Residue, then its C-alpha position, 0 to 999 in steps of 0.5 A: m500500499v502507497a501512503a498518500a503525499p502529505s499536501p502543501g498545507q501540511l507541509r508548511r505547518r510541519h515547516l514553521a512548526g520546526l522553524a519556531r522551535i530552532i528559534k526558541r532554542k536560539l533565542k534562549k542561547i543568547q538569553y544566557r550569554p549577554h555577551l553575544l548581544t552587547g558585542c552585536l550592539a557595539q559593532t553597529g553603534p547603539t547602546l543599551d543605556t536609557p535616554a535622558k528625558p528632555 
């Protein structure tokens, strides 16, 4: 017996679920490594300091 091929909608849902899982995992790693974010900001110029109120 031959199994039916998954529909494009099913493939998209499965792909999006896997992509969301990967993104969550990578964001959690960054959360525990603040030097990654600080180094990235140092390269681009912005700071994490709050702006002074006028």
